[in-house]
C-alpha positions as CSV (number, residue, x, y, z in Angstrom):
1,M,0.0,0.0,0.0
2,E,2.8,2.4,0.8
3,K,4.6,1.7,-2.5
4,S,1.4,2.4,-4.4
5,M,0.9,5.7,-2.7
6,I,4.5,6.8,-3.4
7,I,4.1,5.7,-7.1
8,G,0.8,7.7,-7.3
9,L,2.4,10.8,-5.8
10,I,5.4,10.6,-8.2
11,M,3.0,10.2,-11.1
12,L,0.9,13.3,-10.0
13,I,4.0,15.4,-9.5
14,S,5.3,14.3,-12.9
15,I,2.0,15.2,-14.6
16,H,1.9,18.5,-12.9
17,W,5.5,19.3,-13.9
18,I,4.9,18.3,-17.6
19,W,1.7,20.3,-17.6
20,A,3.6,23.4,-16.4
21,I,6.3,23.0,-19.1
22,V,3.6,22.6,-21.9
23,D,1.7,25.6,-20.5
24,L,4.9,27.6,-20.4
25,T,5.7,26.9,-24.1
26,K,2.1,27.9,-25.2
27,S,1.8,31.0,-23.1
28,I,2.6,34.5,-24.5
29,F,4.5,36.5,-21.9
30,K,4.7,40.3,-21.7
31,K,8.5,40.1,-21.8
32,T,10.5,37.3,-23.4
33,Y,13.1,37.0,-20.6
34,L,10.2,36.2,-18.2
35,K,9.5,33.0,-20.2
36,I,13.1,32.0,-20.0
37,I,13.3,32.7,-16.3
38,W,10.1,30.7,-15.5
39,F,11.3,27.8,-17.7
40,L,14.6,27.6,-15.8
41,I,12.7,27.8,-12.4
42,V,10.3,25.0,-13.5
43,I,13.2,22.8,-14.8
44,L,15.5,23.3,-11.8
45,F,12.8,23.1,-9.1
46,P,10.1,20.8,-10.5
47,V,7.7,20.6,-7.6
48,L,8.0,24.1,-6.2
49,G,8.7,25.8,-9.6
50,S,5.5,24.4,-11.2
51,I,3.3,25.3,-8.2
52,L,4.7,28.8,-8.2
53,Y,4.3,29.1,-11.9
54,F,0.6,28.2,-11.8
55,Q,0.0,30.5,-8.9
56,M,1.8,33.6,-10.4
57,K,1.4,33.2,-14.2
58,N,-1.6,35.5,-14.6
59,R,0.7,38.4,-13.6
60,F,3.2,37.8,-16.4
61,I,1.2,36.6,-19.4
62,N,-0.8,38.5,-22.0
63,R,-4.4,37.6,-22.3
64,R,-5.6,36.7,-25.7
65,R,-9.0,37.8,-27.0
66,R,-11.5,35.1,-27.6
67,K,-12.2,34.3,-31.2
68,F,-15.9,33.7,-30.7
69,Q,-17.6,36.7,-29.2
70,P,-21.4,36.2,-29.2
71,N,-23.8,39.1,-29.5
72,F,-26.5,39.0,-26.8
73,D,-28.6,42.0,-27.6
74,K,-32.3,42.0,-27.1
75,S,-33.2,42.0,-30.8
76,T,-31.5,38.7,-31.6
77,I,-33.0,37.1,-28.5
78,N,-36.5,38.2,-29.5
79,K,-36.0,36.7,-32.9
80,I,-35.0,33.4,-31.4
81,D,-38.0,33.4,-29.0
82,N,-40.5,34.0,-31.8
């Protein structure tokens, strides 16, 4: 039982670490050097680095606009109801 818990914990940590690396490569940062610094932090300190990255990434990335932007004005809603 103890071995299976350790294996499960190692798998969860590995998945979280890989997820952080993939998210880092896909994110668009405000400054290029921030991406490099975060990449080094996540690689050198896998557990703590990936947790810190997910907690603080919203401060450093640019938000992309959504491609689909629905128009919810009353005229279109009334047309749907009728």
